[in-house]
C-alpha angles and dihedrals in degrees: 000000000000124000136173114247130201106213102170136322111317091005116107123161136173114228144169114267132171116280115255122249137190112269107163127043091247093052130103131183120226131200101223111224097173133018133164148210116249127207088238087060086067092065084063095041091053094046094244092120116043117243130173116233108276145072123355138187134073109204126082149141131186148112126319110244105179137357137208121242094257095050111112108158099065140033134202110286095028118134113236144172129207133212113232089253124061118207138178097239103216104080124093094256091053092047087052092052095252098120097159087064095057110119091229096045124117144167124248112249092022111049093014140023116307122265097216089092142089094260142007141193111237119206120205088017096177091055097038114038121068116210113232123229089232132072120253088249090059094057103106131156095269091055091042090056089057096044106038096069088062091066091073126331100052093042089047092050090049090051090051091056090046092051091050090053097239113185140162114311097008124141110234136191119193119201113213135041098218124110092278094050092048089048093050089051093050092046092051089054090050089050091059104262113168096220131005123191121187118206117210149134108229118077095205090056093043087055090055089052093052088057086067090059092260129138118231139208121195111219140160120243089227095060134074110251101192099100093045093047090047089052093050091050094051099259101319137083126251122269095224132030127192118199114205108168111063100217128117096250092053094047091050091050091049093054094041097053099043112109118244105277090020132124139238124208114192126195100155103110102245113244115182092343113155120232114271115251106236092229091059087067100029100059092053097031094235119173118215127189130165144160149130113307118253090224090173089063093053101038103083094052094043090049090052091050089052088048094053095042098249094116133041115170093165094115087071087066100068101160132044122197138163116261087245086066097055094122090058087050092056092048091050092053094041092057095041094247089123132034097203130352124216113208120206123201128212088271093053128083113250093199125084 
């Protein structure tokens, strides 16, 4: 089968690798029909996050090929989707919906084989995979564009809004115009926030956010946004802030623009962010909470909203390429020419 391989920074190839097979009783193998490139993959691509040469990617959906003897939730031929974290399902953290905290959890392409491939072996299948309410034959590119964001970016954005405590009538600022930031802003609107303003730099991405009924504010990462945010919100600062970048400037902005007594949820994986001085929070009574999104917890509800037409995150997937063109997809996202790239395998439909 074919799989994308990270060789070194800015060097991505697609190569032949052995087909996966069931090893443990809880395993399944999945023919991947659609996968994607995530903004977090760019940290690896650019050499910012160390990554050994090998498979990459953590988002996929497809058709079950083979199952282990202990698997009961899916059968060969079923259409399934996976969260970006696998987990064993029986521990206290999994039962509490905090799957990334499971001691046996891992991320595809980091702790396991990469998901930018034509097939993959899935451990703990009953706890990890989510059956889809469509047949595998119904999975075309149009549907994939609506479902693939749920594996990571839309679930992560939703988690950011949850961590920030967004509720009906709240005013919300979201820091970051990537796919996670746009997802967080859209999720905050769906959670009943009164006003949501997304802060970002790129007009094309801000335009995508506006399609989700979100206000936008174009800012530079090198400027203080407090005065402009206060002006947008009519002289006050927002109740809730969601940070979706993970860099020092974004984190500083999130803390600076939160109203006294407000809260900040952060889901941008911190890279080079300095520890927060306690007095920076204490004096204004700011609550801060962050962490890796338990996408498995959110997936069933999000899938159902897509099925019923209440949710359509497909604008986040603004380019579709064949798996064999993965290197071009990385380049497009690295340069900002694409927000998020959908990759189709030989088994997936390239039409929409």
